[in-house]
DSSP file (Angstrom, degrees, kcal/mol; ACC not computed):
  #  RESIDUE AA STRUCTURE BP1 BP2  ACC     N-H-->O    O-->H-N    N-H-->O    O-->H-N    TCO  KAPPA ALPHA  PHI   PSI    X-CA   Y-CA   Z-CA
    1    1 A M              0   0    0      0, 0.0     2,-0.3     0, 0.0     0, 0.0   0.000 360.0 360.0 360.0 129.7   83.1  175.4   89.2
    2    2 A A        -     0   0    0      2,-0.0     2,-0.4     0, 0.0     0, 0.0  -0.651 360.0-150.3 -89.9 145.3   85.5  173.0   90.7
    3    3 A Y        -     0   0    0     -2,-0.3     2,-0.8     4,-0.0     3,-0.1  -0.940  10.2-138.2-119.8 138.0   85.8  169.4   89.6
    4    4 A N     >  -     0   0    0     -2,-0.4     4,-2.4     1,-0.2     3,-0.3  -0.843  12.1-160.6 -93.3 103.5   86.8  166.4   91.7
    5    5 A K  H  > S+     0   0    0     -2,-0.8     4,-2.3     1,-0.2     5,-0.2   0.904  90.4  53.9 -51.5 -46.2   89.2  164.3   89.5
    6    6 A T  H  > S+     0   0    0      1,-0.2     4,-1.1     2,-0.2    -1,-0.2   0.894 109.6  46.3 -58.3 -42.9   88.6  161.3   91.7
    7    7 A E  H  4 S+     0   0    0     -3,-0.3     4,-0.4     1,-0.2    -1,-0.2   0.898 112.3  50.5 -65.8 -42.3   84.9  161.5   91.3
    8    8 A I  H >< S+     0   0    0     -4,-2.4     3,-0.8     1,-0.2    -2,-0.2   0.853 109.3  49.5 -61.7 -37.5   85.1  162.0   87.6
    9    9 A L  H 3< S+     0   0    0     -4,-2.3    -1,-0.2     1,-0.2    -2,-0.2   0.722 106.0  59.2 -77.0 -22.3   87.4  159.0   87.0
   10   10 A A  T 3< S+     0   0    0     -4,-1.1    -1,-0.2    -5,-0.2    -2,-0.2   0.576  82.8 105.5 -85.7  -3.0   85.1  156.9   89.1
   11   11 A L  S <  S-     0   0    0     -3,-0.8     5,-0.1    -4,-0.4    -3,-0.0  -0.402  84.6 -98.2 -67.0 148.6   82.1  157.5   86.8
   12   12 A P    >>  -     0   0    0      0, 0.0     3,-1.1     0, 0.0     4,-0.8  -0.324  38.8-108.3 -58.0 151.2   81.0  154.7   84.5
   13   13 A D  H >> S+     0   0    0      1,-0.3     4,-1.2     2,-0.2     3,-0.9   0.825 117.2  60.8 -48.6 -40.7   82.4  155.2   81.0
   14   14 A E  H 34 S+     0   0    0      1,-0.3    -1,-0.3     2,-0.2    -3,-0.0   0.797 105.3  47.9 -64.0 -29.7   78.9  156.1   79.6
   15   15 A E  H <4 S+     0   0    0     -3,-1.1    -1,-0.3     1,-0.2    -2,-0.2   0.649 106.8  58.0 -83.4 -14.0   78.7  159.1   81.9
   16   16 A K  H << S+     0   0    0     -3,-0.9    -2,-0.2    -4,-0.8    -1,-0.2   0.741  91.6  84.9 -81.8 -29.3   82.2  160.2   81.0
   17   17 A L  S  < S-     0   0    0     -4,-1.2     3,-0.0     1,-0.1     0, 0.0  -0.488  71.8-134.0 -83.4 147.0   81.6  160.6   77.3
   18   18 A L        -     0   0    0     -2,-0.2    -2,-0.1     1,-0.1    -1,-0.1  -0.674  35.6 -94.9 -93.0 151.3   80.0  163.6   75.6
   19   19 A P        -     0   0    0      0, 0.0     2,-0.5     0, 0.0    -1,-0.1  -0.401  35.7-141.0 -63.4 144.2   77.3  163.1   73.0
   20   20 A I        -     0   0    0     -3,-0.0     2,-0.1    -2,-0.0    -3,-0.0  -0.921  14.4-151.5-107.1 129.4   78.5  163.0   69.4
   21   21 A T     >  -     0   0    0     -2,-0.5     4,-2.0     1,-0.1     5,-0.1  -0.501  29.4-108.4 -96.6 169.1   76.3  164.8   66.8
   22   22 A A  H  > S+     0   0    0      1,-0.2     4,-2.4     2,-0.2     5,-0.1   0.819 121.4  57.1 -64.4 -31.3   76.0  163.9   63.2
   23   23 A D  H  > S+     0   0    0      2,-0.2     4,-2.6     1,-0.2    -1,-0.2   0.887 103.4  52.3 -64.7 -39.1   78.0  167.1   62.4
   24   24 A D  H  > S+     0   0    0      2,-0.2     4,-2.5     1,-0.2    -2,-0.2   0.940 111.8  47.3 -59.8 -48.8   80.9  165.8   64.6
   25   25 A I  H  X S+     0   0    0     -4,-2.0     4,-2.5     2,-0.2     5,-0.2   0.923 112.3  48.0 -54.4 -50.3   80.9  162.5   62.6
   26   26 A A  H  X S+     0   0    0     -4,-2.4     4,-2.3     2,-0.2    -2,-0.2   0.910 111.8  50.3 -63.1 -41.9   80.8  164.2   59.3
   27   27 A F  H  X S+     0   0    0     -4,-2.6     4,-2.4     2,-0.2    -2,-0.2   0.928 112.7  46.7 -57.1 -48.9   83.6  166.6   60.4
   28   28 A A  H  X S+     0   0    0     -4,-2.5     4,-2.4     1,-0.2    -2,-0.2   0.900 112.4  50.3 -65.0 -41.8   85.8  163.5   61.6
   29   29 A E  H  X S+     0   0    0     -4,-2.5     4,-2.2     2,-0.2    -1,-0.2   0.892 109.3  51.2 -66.5 -38.7   85.1  161.6   58.3
   30   30 A E  H  X S+     0   0    0     -4,-2.3     4,-2.1    -5,-0.2    -2,-0.2   0.914 110.7  48.7 -68.1 -40.5   86.0  164.6   56.2
   31   31 A R  H  X S+     0   0    0     -4,-2.4     4,-2.2     2,-0.2    -2,-0.2   0.903 111.0  49.8 -66.8 -36.7   89.3  165.0   58.0
   32   32 A L  H  X S+     0   0    0     -4,-2.4     4,-2.7     2,-0.2    -1,-0.2   0.907 109.4  51.8 -62.4 -42.0   90.1  161.3   57.6
   33   33 A K  H  X S+     0   0    0     -4,-2.2     4,-1.7     2,-0.2    -2,-0.2   0.901 110.8  49.0 -54.3 -45.9   89.3  161.6   54.0
   34   34 A L  H  X S+     0   0    0     -4,-2.1     4,-2.0     1,-0.2    -2,-0.2   0.888 111.4  49.2 -64.8 -42.1   91.7  164.5   53.7
   35   35 A H  H  < S+     0   0    0     -4,-2.2    -2,-0.2     2,-0.2    -1,-0.2   0.926 109.0  50.5 -63.5 -47.4   94.4  162.6   55.5
   36   36 A K  H  < S+     0   0    0     -4,-2.7    -1,-0.2     1,-0.2    -2,-0.2   0.859 111.6  50.1 -57.6 -38.4   94.0  159.6   53.4
   37   37 A A  H  < S+     0   0    0     -4,-1.7    -1,-0.2     1,-0.2    -2,-0.2   0.828 129.5  19.4 -70.5 -35.3   94.3  161.8   50.3
   38   38 A N    ><  +     0   0    0     -4,-2.0     3,-1.5    -3,-0.1    -1,-0.2  -0.580  69.3 166.7-136.4  73.1   97.5  163.5   51.7
   39   39 A P  T 3  S+     0   0    0      0, 0.0    -1,-0.1     0, 0.0    -3,-0.1   0.687  75.5  54.3 -64.5 -20.3   99.0  161.4   54.3
   40   40 A T  T 3  S+     0   0    0     -5,-0.0     2,-0.1     3,-0.0    -5,-0.1   0.538  88.0  98.7 -93.7  -4.8  102.3  163.3   54.4
   41   41 A E    <   +     0   0    0     -3,-1.5     2,-0.1    -6,-0.2    -3,-0.0  -0.344  68.7  30.6 -70.8 158.5  100.6  166.7   55.0
   42   42 A G  S    S-     0   0    0     -2,-0.1     2,-0.3     2,-0.0     0, 0.0  -0.333  84.5 -74.5  91.4-171.8  100.4  168.1   58.5
   43   43 A M        -     0   0    0     -2,-0.1     2,-0.1     2,-0.0    -2,-0.0  -0.949  34.7-107.2-132.1 149.8  102.6  167.9   61.6
   44   44 A E    >>  -     0   0    0     -2,-0.3     4,-2.0     1,-0.1     3,-1.3  -0.467  38.0-111.5 -72.3 153.9  103.4  165.3   64.2
   45   45 A W  H 3> S+     0   0    0      1,-0.3     4,-2.9     2,-0.2     5,-0.2   0.845 117.0  57.7 -52.8 -44.0  101.9  166.0   67.6
   46   46 A D  H 3> S+     0   0    0      1,-0.2     4,-1.8     2,-0.2    -1,-0.3   0.835 106.6  48.3 -57.6 -34.6  105.4  166.7   69.1
   47   47 A E  H <> S+     0   0    0     -3,-1.3     4,-2.4     2,-0.2    -1,-0.2   0.919 111.9  50.0 -71.3 -44.2  106.0  169.4   66.5
   48   48 A V  H  X S+     0   0    0     -4,-2.0     4,-2.4     1,-0.2    -2,-0.2   0.904 110.4  50.6 -57.2 -44.0  102.6  171.0   67.3
   49   49 A R  H  X S+     0   0    0     -4,-2.9     4,-2.5     1,-0.2    -1,-0.2   0.900 109.4  49.2 -60.2 -44.4  103.3  170.9   71.0
   50   50 A E  H  X S+     0   0    0     -4,-1.8     4,-2.8    -5,-0.2     5,-0.2   0.924 109.6  52.1 -67.9 -41.3  106.7  172.6   70.6
   51   51 A K  H  X S+     0   0    0     -4,-2.4     4,-2.7     2,-0.2     5,-0.3   0.941 111.0  47.0 -59.3 -45.7  105.2  175.4   68.5
   52   52 A I  H  X S+     0   0    0     -4,-2.4     4,-3.2     1,-0.2     6,-0.5   0.916 113.2  50.5 -58.1 -42.1  102.5  176.1   71.0
   53   53 A K  H  X S+     0   0    0     -4,-2.5     4,-2.2     5,-0.3    -2,-0.2   0.924 113.0  45.6 -60.7 -46.7  105.3  176.0   73.8
   54   54 A A  H  < S+     0   0    0     -4,-2.8    -2,-0.2     2,-0.2    -1,-0.2   0.874 118.6  40.8 -65.6 -40.7  107.4  178.4   71.9
   55   55 A K  H  < S+     0   0    0     -4,-2.7    -2,-0.2    -5,-0.2    -1,-0.2   0.917 133.0  19.1 -72.1 -46.8  104.6  180.8   71.0
   56   56 A Y  H  < S-     0   0    0     -4,-3.2    -3,-0.2    -5,-0.3    -2,-0.2   0.547  97.6-119.8-109.3  -7.4  102.7  180.7   74.4
   57   57 A G     <        0   0    0     -4,-2.2    -4,-0.2    -5,-0.4    -3,-0.1   0.608 360.0 360.0  79.1  13.9  105.2  179.5   76.9
   58   58 A F              0   0    0     -6,-0.5    -5,-0.3    -9,-0.1    -4,-0.1   0.370 360.0 360.0-137.7 360.0  103.4  176.4   78.1
């Protein structure tokens, strides 16, 4: 299925958003809780992007 970027960007914001479930919210809240408990764990986005690029070539 092809998508027209111009048409998608012209949609009202409400139509661009995907519905968020209670499970999605619970997952995000748990991840935030883990981050607050261990703020120095994890990687910066630039580091993640470089690892993906090195592994997969894009």
